[in-house]
N, C-alpha and C positions, 0 to 999 in steps of 0.2 A: 445378368440383370435381375438381382434378387427382388428389386422393386423398381417402379418407374423413377426416372430421374426427376426429382421434385425441384420446384423453384425455391431459391433462397437468395439472400442478399449477395450481390457481386460488387467487387471494388471497381469494376469498369475497366480494368487494365487487361491488355492482351497477355495471355499466358502461352508462350510459344517456346518450344525447345530450340536451343541454339543451332545454327546451321552447321557448325563444326561437329557437334554430336550426331546430328542426323547424317551428315556426310560420312562419318566414320562407320555408322551402321550400314549405309548403302554400299560402301566398299566391301563389306563382308558378304554382301549378296551378289556381287559381281561373279560372273562365271556360271551362275545357275540358269540353265537353259529354260526350264519350264516355270510357269507361274506357281504351280503347286510346290516345286522345290524351293522357290524364293519364299513362299509362305512358311514352309517348314523352318527354313533358316532364320527368318525374321522372328518367328515364335520362339525359337531357341535362344536368340539374342536377348529377348525380353523376359525370359524365364527368371523368376525370383523377384521381379519388381513388386513393390507393395500394392495391396488392394486399397483403393481410395473410394470412399463413399461420395457419390454425387459429384464427380470431378468437373462437370460442365456448369452447374449452377444456373444462374440467369432466371429470367421470368418474363411474362408477357409485356411488362412495362419497363424493362431494362434493356440497355444496349447489349446486343449479342457480340461476343468476341470469339474468334476462332481459337479454340483451345487445342494445342498440340504439345502435350507434356509427356515426357518419357520417364518421369519420376514415379508414376503410379497410375493405376487404371481401375475402372470398374469393368464388368464383363463386356459392355458394349464398346467403350472407348478402346479396350484392348484389341478387339476384333477389327475395329475401324483402323487403328494404327498399323496393325500387321498388314492389312490389305493395302493401305496407302503406301507403306514402305515397299511392298512387293511389286506394286505397279510403277513406282517412281524410278526416275533415272537421275534426279538431282534433289537437293534439299527443297528447292522451290516447288518441284513436282509434288513432293509429299504433302505440302499444304494445299496445293490445288486439288489433288485427289481426295484428301480428307474432306475438304469443303464440298466436293461433288458427292461423296459417299454419304455425308451426314445430313445434308440439307436438300430440300426439294429444289430442283433446278439450280443448285449451287447458291441459292439466295441466303446471305448471312443474316438471318433473323430468327428469333426464338420461335415464332409461329411457323417457320419453315423447317425447323428441326424435326427429324423423324422420332417423335417421342415414343411411339409404339412400334414394336419390332416387325409386326406384319406389314406396316406401311414402309418401314425401312427396307424390308425384303422386296416388296413390290416395286418400289421406286428404283432400286438398284438392278432389278431384273429389267425394268423398262429401259434403263439407260444402257443395257447390254453389259453390265459389269458382273452379273450373276446369271447362272443357268438354273432354272427351277428343276430340282430332282424329285419334288414331292408331288407326284402325279401317278395316275394309273391305278391298277388294281392293288388292293391292300391298303389304300388310304381311306380315311374317314373324314367327314365334314364336321367342323366346329363353328359355333356362332358365339361371339362374345360382345356384350354391351360394355365397352371399356369406359371408365371414368376415373382413372387413378392419377391423372396429372392435373393438379390445380392450374386453372387458367385456360384449360381446353374444354370445350363442350363435349358431353358424352357422344360416342359414335358406335355404330355397330360394325363389327368386323367379321367377315365370313372367310374361312380358309380351310385347307385340307392338311392333314398330318398323318404320319404313320404311327400305329400303335407301337409301344416299346418292343413287343415280341417280334415285330417285323424286321428289326435291325439285324438279327442273326441271318436273315435271308438276303440282306442288302450288302453285307460287308465286302463281298467280292467286287462289288461295283464302285466302292468308295475309293477316293484318292487323297493324297496329302493336300491339306488346305481346304477341303470341303468344310462348309460351315454347318453347324447343327444348332437348332433352336428348340428349346424345350417348352412345350405348350403348358400353360398353367391350368390347374384344376379349378381356379376361382372364376366365377362367371363374369367378373368385371375386369379381367386382365387377360391379355392374349398370350404373352411369352414371359416366363420368369427368369430365363437364363440363356446365354449363348456362348459358344466356344467354337474352336476349330479342331478338325480331326487330323491326326497323324496315323498313317497306316504302317504298321511294322510287319513286314513279311519275313518268312523264314528264309534263312540263307542256305542251309544245307539241303541237298537233294532229298534226303530222307524225310525232311520236314516240309518240303514244298507243297505237299498235298494238304497240309493242315491249314485251316482258315487263318487269315491275318489277324493280328491283334489291333484293336482300335484304341488309340490313346486320345484322350480329351485334353487339349491345351486351353486353359481358361484362367481368367482372373477370379479367384475364389474368395468370397467373403469369409467362408468358414475357415479357410487356411491362411487368410490374410495376405495373399500374394498370388502372383502368376505361377501356376503349377501345371504339371502333367500328371494325369492319373488314368488308370484303366477306365474306359467308358462304361464297362460293365459295373464297376464299383460305383460310379456316379448314378447309374440307373437304379442300383439297389438302394442307394441312400436317399433318393428323392422321389416323391410322388409327382406324376405328371399325366396330362391327358394324351400325350403323344409327342412326336418329334417332327420337325421340318428340316429338310436338307436342301442346300444350294451349293453350287460350284462356282467359284470365281473364274472369270474368263478374261483373256486379253482383249482390250478394246480393239475394234476393227481399225480405227484411226486414232493413233496416239496423239494426245494433247488436243483432242477435239472438245475443248472446254465449253465453247459456245457454238451455237448454230450460226454459221455465217451465211449472209445473203449471197446468192449466186452472182458471179461476176456478170456485169452488163455486156451484152453482145454488141460489138460495134458494127454499125451498118456502113457499107461502103458509101463514100461521098459521091453524090451525083455531079456529073460534069455540067457546067453551064453551057447552054446553047447560045449561039449567036456570035 
């Protein structure tokens, strides 16, 4: 997310990838036991797709449409799509998961969309879709008064992040599919980019003691497409205030899209006397 997703004119039509195309991708993910492995395979299937500026569009006075496009991504929609594909078991599931990931309480409205990534992270942690890895010793506290999205009032976000130099100490704890968010140095923006990590471990016994390589899979505006690059290279190329880490997790109850009211308990009928 090189910049917040700004509002612009929308034609009002739903932009949804076809079920056959989505089903073909899901078939490629079958047989992957862990969520992290499905994240890795989904990321590889989307590698090379074009970078698209502001793919969601919309605005506070416009009808919101659920955008599920496989033709191109910005960094946020790329991560959302990979996560939705990895969680889903059907084409219909992908749309449901995407709606749940992208919007507060799954409410399809521009004002319910998570425009700032700190709010995106917190909401998906609250839902149980992410585990927060940015905690404990070594983290630092940041405060940002964000005002970069036209149509939203300014708000103050407080969050913790790891300094860049801490990543070298964390690499042994990271797994395929972990999400990494890069904190902005600007006082009015929280996060400027997001991607997912692929962990390349050494295969030979002689190299097993060496630390794993961390690969950043992301929709890169600079390169114009979805790419994989060494995380160290990205860290050298970009200034940042730190990084946040989360881990996708399997939901405890699949397809729990809405909170259902508990079933009524039937009372035994009383026998009439007389």
